[in-house]
N, CA, C and O of each residue as an XYZ file, in Angstrom:
908
protein
N      95.186     90.747     86.743
C      95.807     92.086     87.073
C      96.835     92.195     88.136
O      97.874     92.833     87.966
N      96.519     91.519     89.320
C      97.108     91.458     90.447
C      98.739     90.823     90.140
O      99.761     91.249     90.679
N      98.669     89.821     89.238
C      99.896     89.043     89.107
C     100.684     90.015     87.888
O     101.899     89.925     87.711
N      99.838     90.920     87.111
C     100.707     91.730     86.180
C     101.570     92.757     86.915
O     102.744     93.081     86.738
N     100.576     93.209     87.865
C     101.274     94.667     88.780
C     102.564     93.994     89.557
O     103.701     94.456     89.452
N     102.260     92.941     90.281
C     103.344     92.357     90.807
C     104.592     91.908     90.302
O     105.683     91.892     90.873
N     104.215     91.462     88.890
C     105.289     91.350     88.047
C     105.968     92.501     87.293
O     106.960     92.417     86.568
N     105.282     93.543     87.584
C     105.915     94.840     86.821
C     106.735     95.323     88.186
O     107.819     95.874     87.996
N     106.339     95.171     89.353
C     107.261     95.852     90.462
C     108.577     94.834     90.417
O     109.658     95.408     90.285
N     108.596     93.612     90.497
C     109.615     92.704     90.476
C     110.572     93.120     89.087
O     111.796     93.020     89.164
N     109.850     93.632     87.713
C     110.613     94.096     86.651
C     111.404     95.370     87.018
O     112.478     95.571     86.450
N     111.052     96.029     87.711
C     111.551     97.254     87.889
C     112.648     97.263     88.804
O     113.545     98.087     88.625
N     112.716     96.245     90.019
C     113.971     95.982     90.571
C     114.747     95.279     89.607
O     115.825     95.767     89.270
N     114.432     94.410     89.208
C     115.284     93.618     88.357
C     116.074     94.547     87.206
O     117.278     94.389     87.004
N     115.301     95.499     86.497
C     115.819     96.415     85.493
C     117.191     97.128     86.441
O     118.368     97.099     86.082
N     116.740     97.657     87.525
C     118.246     98.183     88.060
C     119.048     97.221     88.233
O     120.129     97.569     87.759
N     119.113     96.124     88.683
C     119.937     95.028     88.855
C     120.797     94.746     87.294
O     121.927     94.274     87.173
N     120.008     95.131     86.364
C     120.523     94.871     84.913
C     121.608     95.938     84.578
O     122.060     95.941     83.433
N     121.975     96.674     85.319
C     122.632     97.795     84.818
C     124.105     97.076     85.206
O     125.122     97.743     85.018
N     124.192     95.985     85.638
C     125.499     95.155     85.692
C     125.846     94.598     84.189
O     126.961     94.248     83.803
N     124.808     94.598     83.543
C     125.064     94.148     82.020
C     125.647     95.319     81.218
O     125.078     96.394     81.026
N     126.763     94.989     80.811
C     127.319     96.389     80.150
C     126.562     96.661     78.945
O     126.598     97.845     78.612
N     125.851     95.849     78.160
C     125.367     95.995     76.983
C     124.226     96.676     77.175
O     123.917     97.660     76.504
N     123.501     96.168     78.146
C     122.092     96.808     78.356
C     122.471     98.097     79.168
O     121.488     98.838     79.168
N     123.317     98.541     79.726
C     123.641    100.138     79.949
C     123.661    100.503     79.227
O     122.811    101.352     78.956
N     124.720    100.131     78.268
C     125.186    101.110     76.866
C     123.889    101.288     76.118
O     123.766    102.436     75.690
N     122.971    100.547     75.861
C     121.943    100.644     74.887
C     120.497    101.313     75.540
O     119.620    101.873     74.883
N     120.507    101.124     76.802
C     119.128    101.540     77.295
C     119.359    102.512     78.250
O     118.837    103.615     78.093
N     120.242    102.228     79.475
C     120.259    103.124     80.867
C     121.229    104.376     80.379
O     120.827    105.426     80.879
N     122.036    104.498     79.798
C     123.003    105.574     79.517
C     122.442    106.646     78.603
O     122.312    107.827     78.927
N     122.107    106.094     77.374
C     121.397    107.031     76.296
C     120.116    107.898     76.874
O     119.819    109.050     76.557
N     119.464    107.064     77.774
C     118.151    107.659     78.151
C     118.254    108.470     79.314
O     117.243    109.097     79.632
N     119.297    108.582     80.022
C     119.756    109.165     81.281
C     118.806    108.606     82.276
O     117.938    109.263     82.850
N     119.084    107.114     82.462
C     118.421    106.337     83.475
C     118.709    106.747     84.808
O     119.789    107.337     84.823
N     118.181    106.675     85.935
C     118.356    106.490     87.223
C     117.243    105.870     88.040
O     116.045    105.853     87.758
N     117.955    105.274     89.293
C     117.173    104.311     89.999
C     117.434    104.841     91.501
O     118.505    105.301     91.895
N     116.153    104.681     92.335
C     116.307    105.210     93.909
C     115.474    104.505     94.724
O     114.474    103.869     94.389
N     116.020    104.676     96.005
C     115.345    103.773     96.980
C     115.509    104.409     98.161
O     116.613    104.716     98.609
N     114.285    104.664     98.790
C     114.033    105.642     99.781
C     112.870    105.312    100.742
O     112.041    104.491    100.351
N     112.724    105.898    102.015
C     111.804    105.959    103.068
C     110.620    107.068    102.976
O     110.777    108.191    102.498
N     109.602    106.642    103.429
C     108.289    107.571    103.385
C     107.567    107.331    104.534
O     107.504    106.223    105.068
N     106.812    108.704    105.088
C     105.879    108.527    106.025
C     104.542    108.771    105.213
O     104.383    109.442    104.193
N     103.774    108.156    105.831
C     102.013    108.030    105.126
C     101.036    108.695    105.993
O     100.852    108.205    107.107
N     100.496    109.559    105.704
C      99.300    110.352    106.367
C      98.355    110.615    105.501
O      98.426    111.239    104.443
N      97.275    109.996    106.115
C      95.840    109.873    105.058
C      94.550    111.025    105.489
O      94.259    111.355    106.639
N      94.155    111.318    104.720
C      93.135    112.696    105.235
C      91.837    112.355    104.079
O      91.983    112.284    102.859
N      90.611    112.182    104.813
C      89.570    111.936    103.923
C      89.315    113.302    103.018
O      89.614    114.412    103.459
N      88.933    113.174    102.163
C      88.512    114.131    100.988
C      86.991    114.438    100.848
O      86.530    115.491    100.409
N      86.274    113.351    101.290
C      84.824    113.482    100.982
C      84.459    111.911    101.280
O      85.085    110.904    100.948
N      82.992    112.062    102.162
C      82.615    110.513    102.646
C      80.930    110.510    102.344
O      80.254    111.497    102.635
N      80.384    109.394    101.782
C      79.131    109.600    101.525
C      78.708    107.994    101.985
O      78.423    107.082    101.210
N      78.748    107.945    103.217
C      78.150    106.898    104.010
C      76.558    106.583    103.622
O      75.873    107.567    103.344
N      76.017    105.448    103.593
C      74.906    105.091    103.762
C      74.210    103.927    104.964
O      74.788    102.872    105.224
N      73.084    104.275    105.519
C      72.510    103.668    106.374
C      71.789    102.417    105.926
O      70.907    102.552    105.079
N      72.024    101.402    106.325
C      71.301     99.886    106.124
C      71.339     99.004    107.030
O      71.892     99.166    108.117
N      70.607     97.733    106.575
C      70.336     97.096    107.545
C      71.055     95.675    107.229
O      70.677     95.003    106.270
N      72.019     95.285    108.008
C      72.756     94.152    107.406
C      72.924     93.037    108.681
O      72.610     93.304    109.841
N      73.479     91.746    108.236
C      73.683     90.751    109.057
C      74.922     90.726    109.785
O      75.824     90.196    109.136
N      75.313     91.204    111.134
C      76.395     91.410    111.467
C      76.904     90.305    112.645
O      76.062     89.764    113.361
N      78.059     90.070    112.760
C      78.483     88.806    113.500
C      77.997     89.143    115.128
O      77.973     90.315    115.505
N      77.672     88.192    115.913
C      77.170     88.232    117.238
C      78.071     87.791    118.262
O      78.831     86.847    118.044
N      78.054     88.355    119.290
C      78.864     87.704    120.367
C      78.489     86.226    120.517
O      77.285     86.108    120.290
N      79.142     84.896    120.853
C      78.831     83.906    120.725
C      78.517     83.159    119.472
O      78.055     82.022    119.575
N      78.732     83.711    118.249
C      78.682     82.987    117.081
C      77.096     83.252    116.531
O      76.122     83.350    117.278
N      77.065     83.351    114.924
C      75.879     83.399    114.307
C      75.840     84.921    113.861
O      76.913     85.525    113.879
N      74.918     85.461    113.541
C      74.595     86.872    113.131
C      73.482     87.617    113.570
O      72.456     87.031    113.914
N      73.571     88.813    113.594
C      72.255     89.335    114.086
C      71.995     90.616    113.125
O      72.845     91.454    112.823
N      70.703     90.591    112.727
C      70.212     92.253    111.949
C      70.191     93.081    112.604
O      69.427     93.270    113.550
N      71.238     93.889    112.126
C      71.481     95.437    112.772
C      71.323     96.603    111.537
O      71.704     96.509    110.370
N      70.773     97.497    112.067
C      70.788     98.647    111.014
C      72.158     99.655    111.524
O      72.322    100.225    112.603
N      72.936     99.627    110.448
C      74.460    100.362    110.584
C      74.289    101.800    110.136
O      73.486    101.983    109.221
N      74.874    102.769    110.604
C      75.041    103.982    110.308
C      76.102    104.745    110.945
O      76.754    104.322    111.900
N      76.261    105.886    110.393
C      77.321    106.920    110.915
C      78.568    106.304    110.770
O      79.390    106.363    111.684
N      78.853    105.578    109.466
C      80.193    105.161    109.117
C      81.231    106.019    109.143
O      81.049    107.133    108.650
N      82.459    105.705    109.687
C      83.636    106.609    109.301
C      84.938    105.738    109.205
O      85.159    104.670    109.775
N      85.645    106.351    108.461
C      86.990    105.729    108.226
C      88.300    106.332    108.331
O      88.585    107.230    107.538
N      89.106    105.972    109.173
C      90.604    106.608    109.285
C      91.583    105.533    108.919
O      91.247    104.391    108.605
N      92.949    106.022    108.986
C      93.995    105.235    108.987
C      95.118    105.516    110.096
O      95.360    106.621    110.581
N      95.668    104.478    110.363
C      96.983    105.130    111.465
C      98.138    105.510    110.393
O      98.229    105.203    109.204
N      98.990    106.284    111.220
C     100.198    106.854    110.553
C     101.054    105.675    110.194
O     100.868    104.631    110.819
N     101.836    105.717    109.394
C     102.945    104.611    109.042
C     103.913    105.098    108.312
O     103.813    106.173    107.721
N     105.167    104.192    108.277
C     106.331    104.534    107.547
C     106.347    103.390    106.394
O     105.761    102.328    106.602
N     106.983    103.612    105.261
C     107.096    102.736    104.402
C     108.357    103.080    103.292
O     109.122    104.034    103.439
N     108.416    102.152    102.201
C     109.485    102.797    101.386
C     109.118    102.730     99.661
O     108.366    101.967     99.056
N     109.911    103.767     99.208
C     109.119    103.776     97.606
C     110.948    103.571     96.742
O     112.007    104.086     97.099
N     110.699    102.726     95.679
C     111.716    102.839     94.876
C     111.131    103.136     93.366
O     110.109    102.601     92.935
N     111.828    103.945     92.731
C     111.706    104.665     91.470
C     112.829    104.127     90.282
O     114.018    104.031     90.584
N     112.488    103.890     89.325
C     113.378    104.003     88.157
C     112.734    104.804     87.060
O     111.624    104.623     86.559
N     113.733    105.828     86.743
C     113.497    107.003     85.848
C     114.446    107.119     84.396
O     115.658    106.970     84.238
N     113.545    107.392     83.589
C     114.534    107.940     82.364
C     114.210    109.054     81.812
O     113.014    109.307     81.666
N     115.081    109.856     81.436
C     115.011    111.184     80.778
C     115.545    111.186     79.613
O     116.716    111.554     79.527
N     114.886    110.811     78.528
C     115.138    110.794     77.161
C     115.343    112.695     76.653
O     116.051    113.137     75.749
N     114.585    113.347     77.464
C     115.177    114.794     77.447
C     115.643    115.118     78.645
O     115.411    114.503     79.685
N     116.536    116.423     78.480
C     116.828    116.985     79.919
C     115.974    117.545     80.722
O     116.292    117.744     81.894
N     114.588    117.941     80.180
C     113.577    118.414     80.876
C     112.572    117.772     81.342
O     111.778    118.092     82.227
N     112.677    116.383     80.383
C     111.227    115.700     80.641
C     111.610    114.150     80.573
O     112.475    113.638     79.862
N     110.602    113.415     81.651
C     111.230    111.849     81.531
C     109.946    110.907     81.992
O     108.877    111.495     82.158
N     109.983    109.828     82.154
C     109.253    108.869     82.503
C     109.515    108.217     84.079
O     110.686    107.942     84.342
N     108.834    108.049     84.771
C     108.968    107.395     86.113
C     107.977    106.148     86.458
O     106.749    106.211     86.387
N     108.681    105.077     86.819
C     107.840    103.919     87.443
C     108.268    103.735     88.790
O     109.446    103.730     89.146
N     107.247    103.579     89.552
C     107.169    103.396     90.837
C     106.847    102.073     91.369
O     106.037    101.431     90.700
N     107.387    101.433     92.613
C     106.622    100.653     93.389
C     106.887    101.108     94.857
O     108.052    101.297     95.207
N     105.826    101.297     95.756
C     105.982    101.301     97.132
C     105.055    100.315     97.676
O     104.117     99.744     97.120
N     105.600    100.201     99.152
C     104.870     99.523    100.148
C     104.714    100.061    101.609
O     105.728    100.652    101.983
N     103.922    100.020    102.335
C     103.703    100.573    103.461
C     102.722     99.344    104.183
O     102.133     98.496    103.513
N     102.674     99.420    105.559
C     101.678     98.286    106.506
C     101.120     99.564    107.340
O     101.870    100.483    107.672
N      99.861     99.541    107.621
C      98.808    100.294    108.506
C      97.690     99.812    108.750
O      97.342     98.793    108.153
N      96.983    100.327    109.540
C      95.706     99.718    109.942
C      94.513    100.795    109.395
O      94.604    102.013    109.548
N      93.318    100.076    108.695
C      92.199    100.919    108.357
C      91.436    100.733    109.730
O      91.187     99.599    110.142
N      90.993    102.105    110.577
C      89.885    102.137    111.352
C      88.682    102.182    111.053
O      88.536    103.297    110.551
N      87.746    101.673    111.049
C      86.290    101.826    110.721
C      85.363    102.067    112.041
O      85.443    101.223    112.933
N      84.521    103.136    112.201
C      84.087    103.270    113.122
C      82.313    103.454    112.821
O      81.989    104.283    111.970
N      81.447    102.830    113.390
C      80.071    103.080    112.975
C      79.068    102.471    114.470
O      79.431    101.758    115.406
N      77.756    103.091    114.185
C      76.836    102.962    115.117
C      76.000    101.713    114.675
O      75.953    101.455    113.472
N      75.290    100.867    115.636
C      74.498     99.866    115.539
C      73.255    100.408    116.076
O      73.366    101.401    116.795
N      71.996     99.898    115.838
C      70.666    100.227    116.129
C      70.393     99.886    117.765
O      69.794    100.515    118.638
N      70.988     98.817    117.767
C      70.595     98.316    119.398
C      71.369     98.819    120.496
O      71.148     98.581    121.684
N      72.305     99.539    120.020
C      73.210    100.209    121.352
C      73.571    101.624    120.666
O      73.582    101.888    119.464
N      73.910    102.591    121.936
C      74.307    103.848    121.410
C      75.835    103.631    121.601
O      76.405    104.681    121.304
N      76.532    102.869    121.904
C      77.864    102.699    122.039
C      78.448    102.791    120.454
O      77.856    102.207    119.547
N      79.700    103.602    120.211
C      80.050    103.295    118.753
C      81.022    102.116    118.720
O      81.909    101.827    119.523
N      80.653    101.531    117.643
C      81.385    100.187    117.553
C      82.928    100.610    116.542
O      83.031    101.568    115.776
N      83.746     99.802    116.780
C      84.960    100.009    115.805
C      85.624     98.875    115.474
O      85.679     98.013    116.350
N      86.191     98.636    114.331
C      87.170     97.646    113.655
C      88.218     98.295    113.077
O      88.126     99.312    112.389
N      89.639     97.457    113.474
C      90.503     97.925    112.853
C      91.085     96.816    112.016
O      91.060     95.708    112.552
N      91.568     96.888    110.896
C      92.066     95.792    109.874
C      93.467     96.429    109.534
O      93.541     97.547    109.024
N      94.679     95.596    109.869
C      95.902     95.574    109.630
C      96.186     95.411    108.081
O      95.974     94.253    107.721
N      96.602     96.243    107.077
C      96.676     96.197    105.839
C      97.944     96.421    104.961
O      98.482     97.524    105.058
N      98.387     95.661    104.264
C      99.538     96.237    103.331
C      99.090     96.706    102.438
O      98.060     96.286    101.912
N      99.893     97.913    101.949
C      99.433     98.646    100.848
C     100.658     98.630     99.566
O     101.762     99.138     99.760
N     100.369     98.121     98.549
C     101.345     98.212     97.492
C     101.044     99.059     96.344
O     100.039     98.885     95.655
N     101.858     99.926     96.143
C     101.480    101.096     94.972
C     102.304    100.762     93.620
O     103.529    100.665     93.685
N     101.731    100.614     92.591
C     102.185    100.599     91.322
C     101.763    101.667     90.573
O     100.561    101.699     90.309
N     102.459    102.539     90.172
C     102.342    103.654     89.550
C     103.605    104.079     88.429
O     104.713    103.546     88.369
N     103.095    105.178     87.585
C     103.777    105.369     86.809
C     103.725    107.260     86.394
O     102.710    107.831     86.795
N     104.419    107.838     85.892
C     104.297    109.448     85.786
C     105.085    110.322     84.853
O     106.240    109.910     84.748
N     104.877    111.210     84.264
C     105.344    112.073     83.537
C     106.099    112.858     84.516
O     105.618    113.205     85.594
N     107.598    113.205     84.028
C     108.312    113.849     84.845
C     108.769    114.960     83.983
O     109.183    114.828     82.831
N     108.627    116.354     84.815
C     109.259    117.357     84.412
C     110.498    118.076     85.275
O     110.378    118.489     86.429
N     111.514    118.125     84.603
C     112.810    118.064     85.385
C     113.835    119.161     85.166
O     114.999    118.791     85.016
N     113.547    120.552     85.122
C     114.365    121.538     84.777
C     115.541    121.359     85.562
O     115.511    120.823     86.670
N     116.798    121.883     84.905
C     118.077    121.862     85.293
C     118.324    122.935     86.025
O     118.291    124.022     85.448
N     118.641    122.884     87.528
C     118.972    124.067     88.279
C     119.852    123.885     89.264
O     119.489    123.155     90.187
N     121.113    124.450     89.314
C     122.152    124.044     90.175
C     121.989    125.176     91.466
O     121.691    126.362     91.326
N     122.187    124.680     92.371
C     122.803    122.957     92.954
C     121.672    122.195     93.111
O     121.838    120.990     93.296
N     120.161    122.795     93.066
C     119.240    121.698     93.163
C     118.616    121.377     92.001
O     118.428    122.310     91.220
N     118.248    120.296     91.691
C     117.289    120.195     90.383
C     115.871    119.697     90.846
O     115.517    118.563     91.171
N     115.135    120.915     90.779
C     113.530    120.661     90.821
C     112.690    119.789     90.031
O     112.889    119.668     88.822
N     111.901    119.264     90.544
C     111.021    118.429     89.493
C     109.601    118.449     90.027
O     109.340    118.789     91.181
N     108.546    118.006     88.986
C     107.242    117.999     89.240
C     106.560    116.621     88.334
O     106.461    116.599     87.107
N     106.241    115.790     89.035
C     105.685    114.480     88.236
C     104.112    114.571     88.182
O     103.432    115.309     88.894
N     103.715    113.830     87.363
C     102.302    113.710     87.347
C     101.941    112.484     86.692
O     102.368    112.076     85.612
N     100.931    111.824     87.624
C     100.808    110.151     86.895
C      99.604    109.435     87.610
O      98.778    110.103     88.232
N      99.524    108.167     87.521
C      98.603    107.746     88.341
C      99.143    105.993     88.126
O     100.218    105.640     87.641
N      98.032    105.088     88.649
C      98.354    103.804     88.483
C      97.337    103.264     89.448
O      96.229    103.789     89.551
N      97.733    102.130     90.218
C      96.836    101.149     91.250
C      97.695    101.439     92.586
O      98.845    101.852     92.733
N      96.717    101.070     93.476
C      97.220    100.659     94.883
C      96.389     99.511     95.107
O      95.293     99.339     94.573
N      96.955     98.719     95.928
C      96.601     97.339     96.387
C      96.350     97.113     97.867
O      97.267     97.410     98.632
N      95.401     96.703     98.285
C      95.107     96.786     99.803
C      95.005     95.332    100.116
O      94.078     94.686     99.629
N      96.087     94.643    101.066
C      95.942     93.498    101.298
C      95.839     93.332    102.780
O      96.643     93.879    103.535
N      94.796     92.533    103.230
C      94.562     92.574    104.572
C      94.984     90.990    105.070
O      95.253     90.127    104.235
N      95.005     90.740    106.452
C      95.386     89.536    106.674
C      94.091     88.591    106.985
O      94.184     87.386    107.217
N      92.882     89.318    106.955
C      91.860     88.298    107.078
C      90.746     88.516    105.763
O      89.537     88.338    105.913
N      91.279     88.868    104.651
C      90.033     89.027    103.645
C      90.884     89.107    102.566
O      92.099     89.215    102.730
N      90.250     89.054    101.225
C      91.067     89.290     99.736
C      91.428     90.590     99.656
O      90.936     91.511    100.308
N      92.250     90.655     98.887
C      92.970     92.019     98.635
C      91.983     92.774     97.776
O      91.043     92.180     97.247
N      92.214     94.323     97.598
C      91.475     95.202     96.975
C      92.366     96.245     96.153
O      93.284     96.945     96.581
N      91.851     96.160     94.864
C      92.682     97.308     94.064
C      91.836     98.505     94.075
O      90.614     98.437     93.940
N      92.584     99.778     94.260
C      92.010    101.107     93.568
C      92.758    101.711     92.568
O      93.976    101.745     92.742
N      92.412    102.070     91.821
C      92.686    103.399     91.048
C      93.568    104.620     91.729
O      93.270    104.888     92.893
N      94.405    105.225     91.241
C      94.767    106.083     91.951
C      95.806    107.254     91.149
O      96.792    107.022     90.448
N      95.241    108.490     91.502
C      96.185    109.640     90.677
C      97.438    109.994     91.614
O      97.370    109.733     92.815
N      98.532    110.561     91.089
C      99.723    110.723     91.783
C     100.135    111.967     91.354
O     100.074    112.295     90.169
N     100.588    112.749     92.310
C     101.131    113.997     92.169
C     102.437    114.043     93.082
O     102.440    113.741     94.276
N     103.627    114.494     92.301
C     104.738    114.392     93.159
C     105.908    115.834     92.950
O     106.419    116.077     91.857
N     106.108    116.450     93.873
C     107.210    117.346     93.740
C     108.226    117.456     94.677
O     108.023    117.230     95.870
N     109.640    117.889     94.093
C     110.705    117.895     94.961
C     111.982    118.040     94.423
O     111.948    118.435     93.258
N     113.035    117.866     94.852
C     114.497    118.484     94.301
C     115.231    117.199     94.447
O     114.991    116.406     95.357
N     116.300    116.980     93.356
C     117.634    116.347     93.733
C     118.618    117.202     94.131
O     118.821    118.368     93.790
N     119.250    116.448     94.944
C     120.625    117.412     95.568
C     121.995    116.039     94.788
O     122.201    114.894     95.190
N     122.573    116.681     93.781
C     123.723    116.035     93.391
C     124.816    116.256     94.622
O     124.742    117.120     95.497
N     125.862    115.237     94.459
C     126.891    115.402     95.514
C     128.203    115.169     94.668
O     128.059    114.744     93.521
N     129.313    115.387     95.090
C     130.756    115.770     94.515
C     130.979    114.074     93.819
O     131.934    113.962     93.050
N     130.237    112.973     94.050
C     130.142    111.740     93.432
C     129.353    111.985     92.193
O     128.154    112.244     92.292
N     129.904    111.926     91.103
C     129.237    112.095     89.733
C     127.559    110.905     89.793
O     126.556    111.406     89.284
N     127.457    109.825     90.248
C     126.425    109.273     89.772
C     125.321    109.210     90.901
O     124.187    108.804     90.645
N     125.673    109.598     92.072
C     124.882    109.369     93.391
C     124.338    110.935     93.789
O     124.951    111.951     93.462
N     123.208    110.928     94.473
C     122.594    112.138     94.993
C     121.580    111.738     95.716
O     121.277    110.550     95.826
N     120.936    112.734     96.301
C     119.892    112.539     97.395
C     118.720    113.130     96.739
O     118.947    114.047     95.950
N     117.203    112.672     96.976
C     116.211    113.116     96.562
C     115.226    113.393     97.641
O     114.836    112.397     98.250
N     114.726    114.591     98.013
C     113.427    115.140     98.713
C     112.342    115.222     97.959
O     112.495    115.804     96.885
N     111.217    114.779     98.225
C     110.111    115.135     97.730
C     108.917    115.054     98.739
O     108.948    114.669     99.908
N     107.830    115.522     97.984
C     106.462    115.269     98.891
C     105.673    114.568     97.749
O     105.716    114.909     96.567
N     104.859    113.416     98.326
C     104.100    112.432     97.332
C     102.676    112.766     97.455
O     102.349    113.202     98.559
N     101.843    112.669     96.651
C     100.217    112.470     97.163
C      99.584    111.540     96.263
O      99.783    111.626     95.051
N      98.804    110.617     96.784
C      98.205    109.420     96.251
C      96.590    110.121     96.432
O      96.234    110.651     97.484
N      95.709    110.012     95.206
C      94.570    110.119     95.481
C      93.858    108.968     94.934
O      94.092    108.483     93.827
N      92.713    108.427     96.008
C      91.903    107.303     95.341
C      90.777    107.017     96.451
O      90.823    107.615     97.526
N      89.801    106.120     96.173
C      88.652    105.773     96.890
C      89.193    104.883     98.108
O      90.057    104.017     97.972
N      88.630    105.178     99.194
C      89.272    104.020    100.399
C      88.677    102.812    100.067
O      87.732    102.613     99.303
N      89.364    101.986    100.755
C      89.104    100.561    100.617
C      87.800    100.107    101.569
O      87.558    100.606    102.668
N      87.124     99.210    101.015
C      86.078     98.496    101.966
C      86.217     97.043    102.351
O      85.716     96.458    103.311
N      86.965     96.608    101.441
C      87.115     94.924    101.203
C      85.686     94.255    101.236
O      85.289     93.355    101.976
N      84.987     94.967    100.187
C      83.565     94.480     99.604
C      82.664     93.998    100.950
O      82.192     92.865    101.037
N      82.506     95.003    101.952
C      82.075     94.927    103.163
C      80.957     96.444    103.065
O      81.130     97.596    103.463
N      79.892     95.827    102.402
C      79.251     97.269    102.532
C      78.565     97.808    104.013
O      77.968     98.882    104.086
N      78.705     97.107    104.897
C      77.879     97.551    106.319
C      79.065     98.624    106.748
O      78.678     99.447    107.578
N      80.437     98.756    106.327
C      81.094     99.542    106.885
C      81.577    100.418    106.084
O      82.231    101.311    106.623
N      81.424    100.462    104.552
C      81.963    100.949    103.692
C      81.426    102.734    103.872
O      80.241    102.971    104.102
N      82.256    103.656    103.760
C      82.258    104.956    103.622
C      82.019    105.509    102.328
O      81.407    106.574    102.240
N      82.406    104.944    101.371
C      82.226    105.624    100.043
C      83.014    106.668     99.928
O      82.687    107.593     99.184
N      84.074    106.693    100.580
C      85.042    108.124    100.497
C      86.090    107.786     99.832
O      86.568    106.688     99.545
N      86.525    109.290     99.529
C      87.908    109.677     98.499
C      88.817    110.130     99.630
O      88.437    110.845    100.557
N      90.071    109.645     99.476
C      90.854    110.387    100.379
C      92.526    110.375     99.677
O      92.948    109.600     98.819
N      93.179    111.369    100.281
C      94.463    111.563     99.761
C      95.638    111.082    100.685
O      95.604    111.483    101.848
N      96.580    110.342    100.334
C      97.563    109.873    101.056
C      98.982    110.596    100.847
O      99.673    110.393     99.849
N      99.342    111.457    101.889
C     100.438    112.132    101.572
C     101.672    111.628    102.270
O     101.686    111.317    103.461
N     102.887    111.554    101.321
C     104.158    110.861    101.744
C     105.385    111.748    101.600
O     106.123    111.714    100.616
N     105.530    112.449    102.524
C     106.945    113.136    102.795
C     108.071    111.830    102.417
O     107.923    110.756    103.000
N     109.053    111.988    101.532
C     110.130    111.041    101.172
C     111.463    111.578    101.240
O     111.739    112.754    101.002
N     112.280    110.685    101.572
C     113.938    110.936    101.311
C     114.549    109.670    100.834
O     114.471    108.584    101.408
N     115.261    109.967     99.550
C     115.508    108.747     98.885
C     117.272    109.135     98.523
O     117.815    110.234     98.628
N     117.782    108.048     98.153
C     118.891    108.136     97.727
C     118.919    107.435     96.206
O     118.422    106.329     95.994
N     119.557    108.223     95.211
C     119.487    107.862     93.683
C     121.029    107.477     93.147
O     122.132    107.865     93.534
N     120.668    106.643     92.200
C     122.131    106.395     91.384
C     121.577    106.680     89.826
O     120.573    106.234     89.271
N     122.453    107.453     89.408
C     122.210    107.981     87.932
C     123.345    107.540     87.053
O     124.528    107.862     87.156
N     122.730    106.671     86.087
C     123.459    105.965     85.199
C     124.344    106.593     84.224
O     124.986    105.899     83.436
């Protein structure tokens, strides 16, 4: 699955580069109203709910080894961050289309919790790369001078920390925004708000797991090229 999704992301970029091939452009990109965009995003995550469970776990101890502790009051946040998003869109109909997305960002997952042996709140910070692999249906009515759109879809987000194995989460996707054409026929700007809905990662560590769902909100500004 991991290799498949990464291959999909590479294919997305390669398809954009393939526009230089005249036959491919003639047969696929132009008839289906294709466009490709690249832009920057901000990422702000908010918990939707949380269901932590107290339990006794073996946790690392100072000086080495492990210690049996009751862990409770788990809480999870993320640091704010910036990233990028690239999209390939096809519009077989003027008002409807299909979108493929790849996004990347780096931030820290911040876990806080209590040990039974001390009243001090404990915390752990895990620096994480987040990869987004999503697709969406796009509704894109024409409106001059702006072209509003609403996208609904889903896919996967992959969390890759530097200290543990990566973890996939299924995600829902909701986007809304508008395209701003320019005097140049093929180039314009895209302003949108994006929301990803998924279960927060725990990297297979039950002691710090909050079993929470959250939404990551991404304001985004992109430049697009319409073939």
